[in-house]
C-alpha positions as CSV (number, residue, x, y, z in Angstrom):
1,M,87.5,129.4,66.3
2,A,90.6,126.8,66.5
3,R,89.5,123.0,66.1
4,L,89.5,121.2,69.0
5,E,92.2,118.2,68.7
6,V,92.1,115.6,71.5
7,T,94.0,112.5,70.9
8,A,92.2,109.1,71.7
9,I,93.3,107.1,74.3
10,P,93.7,103.4,73.4
11,C,90.8,101.4,74.1
12,N,92.6,98.6,75.7
13,L,94.2,101.4,78.5
14,L,89.9,102.0,79.1
15,R,89.8,98.2,80.3
16,C,87.8,97.7,83.5
17,D,87.6,94.2,85.4
18,I,86.5,94.8,88.1
19,K,83.4,93.6,87.7
20,G,81.7,91.3,85.2
21,P,83.4,91.0,82.2
22,I,85.7,93.3,80.5
23,M,84.3,96.1,78.8
24,T,86.0,98.3,76.7
25,L,84.7,102.6,76.2
26,A,84.6,103.9,72.7
27,P,87.4,106.9,72.2
28,Y,86.4,110.5,73.3
29,P,84.0,111.8,71.4
30,A,82.3,108.9,70.9
31,A,82.3,108.4,74.6
32,R,81.1,111.4,76.8
33,L,81.1,110.1,79.9
34,R,79.5,113.3,81.4
35,R,76.1,113.0,79.3
36,L,75.3,110.4,81.7
37,R,75.2,113.1,84.5
38,A,73.4,116.1,82.5
39,S,70.7,116.1,84.6
40,P,68.8,114.6,88.0
41,A,66.7,111.5,86.4
42,L,69.8,110.9,84.5
43,R,72.3,110.6,87.4
44,A,68.8,108.6,89.1
45,M,68.7,106.3,86.3
46,V,72.3,105.3,86.0
47,R,73.2,105.1,90.4
48,E,74.8,102.2,91.4
49,T,74.3,102.8,95.0
50,T,71.1,103.4,96.8
51,L,70.3,104.6,100.3
52,T,66.5,104.1,102.4
53,P,66.0,104.4,106.2
54,S,66.0,100.4,105.9
55,D,69.6,100.8,105.4
56,F,69.7,102.0,109.4
57,I,70.2,100.5,112.8
58,W,69.7,103.5,115.3
59,P,71.6,103.3,118.7
60,I,70.1,104.7,121.5
61,F,71.1,105.2,125.2
62,V,68.9,104.1,128.4
63,R,68.9,105.5,132.1
64,A,66.9,104.9,134.7
65,G,64.4,107.3,135.8
66,T,61.1,108.0,134.9
67,G,60.0,110.9,132.0
68,I,63.6,111.8,131.3
69,E,65.5,113.2,127.9
70,E,69.1,114.1,128.6
71,P,71.5,115.8,126.4
72,I,74.6,114.1,125.7
73,P,77.3,117.5,125.3
74,S,79.7,115.6,123.7
75,M,77.0,114.1,121.5
76,P,75.1,117.6,120.1
77,G,71.5,116.1,119.2
78,V,71.8,112.8,121.2
79,I,70.0,111.8,123.9
80,R,69.0,109.4,127.1
81,R,65.9,107.9,127.1
82,S,64.7,107.1,131.0
83,V,63.0,103.0,130.0
84,D,59.7,104.2,129.5
85,K,60.6,107.0,126.9
86,V,62.3,104.2,124.3
87,A,58.8,103.3,123.6
88,E,58.1,107.0,122.0
89,A,62.2,106.3,120.0
90,A,60.3,103.1,118.4
91,R,57.9,104.3,117.3
92,Q,59.5,107.3,115.8
93,A,61.5,105.0,113.5
94,H,59.2,102.2,112.6
95,A,57.5,105.5,111.4
96,L,60.4,106.6,109.4
97,G,61.1,102.9,107.7
98,I,64.6,102.0,110.3
99,P,64.0,98.5,110.9
100,A,66.2,98.3,114.1
101,I,67.1,100.5,117.2
102,C,70.4,99.4,119.4
103,I,70.4,99.7,123.0
104,F,72.8,101.2,125.4
105,P,72.9,101.0,128.7
106,Y,74.1,104.3,130.9
107,T,74.8,102.2,134.5
108,A,75.1,104.1,137.8
109,Q,78.0,103.5,139.3
110,D,76.4,101.9,142.3
111,D,75.2,99.2,139.4
112,R,79.6,98.7,138.7
113,T,81.0,95.6,140.3
114,E,83.5,93.0,139.6
115,D,81.6,90.5,139.1
116,C,79.7,92.4,136.7
117,A,76.4,90.6,137.8
118,E,73.8,93.2,136.6
119,A,75.2,92.7,133.0
120,W,72.8,89.4,133.2
121,N,70.0,90.8,135.7
122,P,66.6,90.0,134.2
123,D,65.5,93.6,135.4
124,N,68.6,96.0,133.8
125,L,67.8,99.0,131.7
126,S,69.0,97.0,128.4
127,N,66.7,94.2,129.4
128,R,63.4,96.2,130.6
129,A,63.8,98.5,127.1
130,I,63.6,95.0,125.5
131,R,61.2,94.5,126.5
132,E,59.9,97.7,126.8
133,I,60.4,98.4,122.7
134,K,59.1,95.2,121.7
135,S,55.3,95.9,123.9
136,A,54.9,98.9,122.1
137,V,56.2,98.4,118.6
138,P,56.5,94.2,118.1
139,E,57.6,95.3,114.5
140,I,60.7,96.8,115.1
141,A,64.2,94.4,114.9
142,V,65.6,95.0,118.7
143,M,69.4,94.5,118.6
144,T,71.9,94.8,122.1
145,D,75.0,95.0,123.2
146,I,77.1,92.4,124.8
147,A,80.0,93.4,126.6
148,L,81.2,93.9,130.5
149,D,81.8,97.3,130.4
150,P,79.1,98.9,131.3
151,Y,78.7,97.3,134.6
152,N,81.9,96.7,134.8
153,I,83.9,98.8,137.3
154,N,87.6,98.8,135.9
155,G,85.5,99.8,132.8
156,H,86.9,97.1,129.8
157,D,84.6,94.8,128.0
158,G,85.4,91.7,130.7
159,Y,87.3,90.8,134.1
160,V,90.1,92.2,134.9
161,E,92.6,89.8,136.7
162,A,96.0,91.0,138.3
163,G,95.8,94.2,135.6
164,E,94.9,91.4,132.6
165,I,91.5,91.4,131.2
166,V,91.0,87.6,131.0
167,N,89.1,85.4,128.3
168,D,87.3,82.6,129.2
169,R,86.4,83.3,132.3
170,T,84.4,86.8,130.0
171,V,83.1,84.8,127.5
172,E,81.6,82.6,130.4
173,A,79.9,85.8,131.7
174,L,79.2,87.1,128.0
175,V,76.8,83.8,127.4
176,R,75.5,84.4,130.8
177,M,74.3,88.2,129.7
178,A,73.2,86.6,126.2
179,L,70.9,84.1,127.8
180,A,68.7,86.9,129.6
181,Q,69.2,89.5,126.3
182,A,67.2,86.6,124.7
183,A,65.4,86.1,127.3
184,A,64.1,89.0,126.9
185,G,63.1,90.1,124.0
186,A,66.1,90.2,121.6
187,D,65.9,89.8,117.7
188,I,69.6,90.2,117.2
189,L,72.7,89.9,119.7
190,G,75.8,92.2,119.2
191,P,79.2,90.9,121.2
192,S,81.3,93.5,121.0
193,D,84.1,92.9,123.5
194,M,86.4,91.4,121.6
195,M,87.3,87.4,123.4
196,D,88.4,84.9,121.3
197,G,85.5,82.1,121.3
198,R,82.3,84.0,122.6
199,I,80.8,83.6,119.0
200,G,81.1,80.1,119.6
201,A,79.7,79.9,123.0
202,I,76.7,82.0,122.4
203,R,75.8,80.5,120.0
204,T,75.9,77.1,121.7
205,A,73.8,78.0,124.7
206,L,70.9,79.9,122.8
207,E,70.9,76.5,120.9
208,S,70.4,74.6,123.9
209,E,67.8,77.1,125.8
210,G,65.7,77.2,122.6
211,F,66.7,80.8,121.5
212,Q,67.7,79.2,117.8
213,K,65.8,82.2,116.3
214,V,68.2,84.7,117.6
215,T,70.4,86.3,115.7
216,I,74.2,87.2,116.0
217,L,75.6,90.6,114.6
218,S,79.7,90.2,115.6
219,Y,81.8,92.6,116.6
220,T,84.0,90.5,114.1
221,A,86.7,93.9,113.4
222,K,86.3,96.0,116.4
223,Y,89.5,98.4,116.4
224,A,90.8,99.9,118.8
225,S,89.8,103.4,118.0
226,A,90.2,107.0,119.3
227,F,87.2,107.5,118.0
228,Y,85.1,106.2,120.9
229,G,85.3,109.0,123.3
230,P,82.3,110.4,123.5
231,F,79.9,107.4,123.4
232,R,82.4,106.7,126.0
233,D,80.5,109.6,127.7
234,A,77.8,108.7,127.0
235,V,77.4,105.2,128.3
236,G,79.3,106.8,131.7
237,A,82.5,104.7,130.8
238,S,85.2,107.5,130.3
239,G,86.1,108.1,134.4
240,A,86.3,104.4,135.0
241,L,88.2,103.0,131.9
242,T,91.9,101.5,133.8
243,G,94.5,101.4,131.5
244,D,93.5,100.8,127.3
245,K,91.7,98.2,125.6
246,N,94.8,97.5,123.1
247,T,95.1,93.8,124.0
248,Y,91.8,92.3,122.8
249,Q,90.8,95.2,120.1
250,M,92.5,95.6,116.9
251,D,95.5,97.3,115.7
252,P,94.0,100.2,113.4
253,A,97.4,99.0,111.3
254,N,96.1,95.6,110.7
255,S,93.7,94.4,107.3
256,D,94.5,90.4,106.9
257,E,93.5,89.9,110.8
258,A,90.0,91.6,110.1
259,M,89.7,88.5,107.6
260,R,90.8,85.7,109.6
261,L,88.6,87.3,112.3
262,V,85.6,87.4,110.0
263,E,86.8,83.3,109.1
264,R,86.2,82.7,112.6
265,D,83.0,84.5,113.8
266,L,81.2,82.9,110.8
267,S,82.3,79.2,111.7
268,E,81.8,80.0,114.6
269,G,77.8,80.9,113.7
270,A,77.6,84.3,113.3
271,D,74.9,85.2,111.1
272,M,76.3,88.5,110.4
273,V,79.4,90.5,110.8
274,M,80.4,94.4,112.0
275,V,83.3,96.7,111.0
276,K,84.0,98.8,113.7
277,P,84.6,102.5,113.4
278,G,83.3,103.3,110.5
279,M,84.6,105.3,107.9
280,A,88.1,105.5,108.3
281,Y,87.8,102.1,108.0
282,L,86.3,101.3,104.6
283,D,88.8,99.6,103.2
284,I,88.1,96.6,105.4
285,V,84.0,96.3,104.7
286,Q,84.9,96.3,101.2
287,R,88.0,93.7,101.7
288,V,85.3,91.6,104.1
289,K,81.7,91.9,101.9
290,S,84.1,90.6,98.3
291,T,85.8,88.2,100.2
292,F,83.0,86.4,102.0
293,R,79.6,87.9,101.0
294,V,78.4,88.0,103.8
295,P,75.8,89.9,105.0
296,T,78.0,93.3,106.5
297,F,77.6,95.8,108.7
298,A,79.8,99.3,109.8
299,Y,79.3,101.4,113.0
300,Q,79.4,105.2,112.3
301,V,81.0,105.8,116.0
302,S,80.3,108.8,118.1
303,G,83.7,110.1,117.3
304,E,82.7,110.3,113.2
305,Y,79.1,111.2,114.6
306,A,80.5,114.7,116.9
307,M,82.6,115.8,113.8
308,L,80.5,116.1,111.4
309,R,78.2,117.2,113.4
310,A,80.2,120.6,115.5
311,A,81.2,121.2,111.6
312,A,78.2,121.2,110.5
313,Q,76.6,123.7,113.8
314,N,79.4,125.5,112.8
315,G,78.8,126.5,109.4
316,W,82.0,124.2,107.6
317,L,80.1,121.4,106.3
318,D,76.7,121.2,105.1
319,G,75.2,119.2,107.6
320,D,72.8,117.2,105.8
321,K,74.6,116.7,102.4
322,V,77.6,115.9,104.1
323,M,75.3,113.3,106.9
324,L,73.7,111.6,103.3
325,E,77.4,111.2,101.3
326,S,79.1,109.7,104.4
327,L,76.3,107.2,104.8
328,M,76.8,106.9,101.1
329,A,80.4,106.3,101.6
330,F,79.1,102.8,103.4
331,K,76.9,101.5,101.3
332,R,79.6,102.3,98.0
333,A,81.7,100.1,100.3
334,G,80.3,97.0,101.0
335,C,77.7,97.5,103.4
336,D,74.6,96.2,104.1
337,G,73.6,98.3,106.8
338,V,74.8,101.3,109.0
339,L,74.3,102.2,113.1
340,T,74.0,105.6,112.9
341,Y,73.3,107.9,115.2
342,F,72.1,110.3,111.6
343,A,69.4,107.4,111.7
344,P,66.1,109.5,112.3
345,E,66.8,113.0,110.7
346,A,69.1,110.9,107.6
347,A,65.3,109.1,106.9
348,R,63.5,112.2,106.9
349,A,66.2,113.6,104.5
350,L,65.6,110.5,102.3
351,G,61.2,111.3,103.0
352,G,61.0,107.9,105.7
């Protein structure tokens, strides 16, 4: 048998200085990197990234009515629940080890107005759902969405005046919305509107009204993405939206801008930050986490979910495997947690 001859690669070409001190590898065959992949036990011992149910926030959709669990066609496997059904979801999440639920309302067209007053109604869908969940499962954290689009006749996250989405008047409304959610018992507020100055205004109001313990998870780097389509179906905003959101959501071409936004939101009082969407913006996640070293989250948005689900339903992909692989990618990039519609399914797959 002919002898296999392999030229050793100089050690200085195998240097790694990404993390910690510079390391060198022995030349082949002294270094056979496949040794540590040889068995499940060895792979588990050296695995760099772990994924557990505690890494998930589960977004759920709430609608009016009683006893309703309504499928969303563009998001197979996801439903809208009436308020009386959200407690069941909370119990399910808690049993699976999922620490938090995020509420999004499906608002009737009659409740969408120019002034968006339903956004801070103490008895709107979101606030009733908060109270329902905290009553049923007080241990679970409840996160909310702060933006005017579910209540705006124009479908925008802010007020529209003469065709322009105005900033400062919108921020005043967002503060009222945040205080109503905090009063209802929300643990985490998620401003997703991308208006300038809203984090500082909300934090100041929370402090002055005695809600010092309420946490802000800011949608800091929210891009003007085409991946949001199924979500807009889920909350009933697709038909209402006029124009686009390019004047307040981020340009997908920009990365440095995201760093400026994170720095600003942290300086204004955000406790945690989020990148949205997720899978197409993992480079942003990595930059945020490595630069600021703060709790960093990403949202595996509706379009990402729908693509994976549809491919699995057609037999083109192994659904369970790509679900977990995609979620592991978020953790590997630096996420401390992920908002994902896969949360209960992934938690079960992980043994939750």
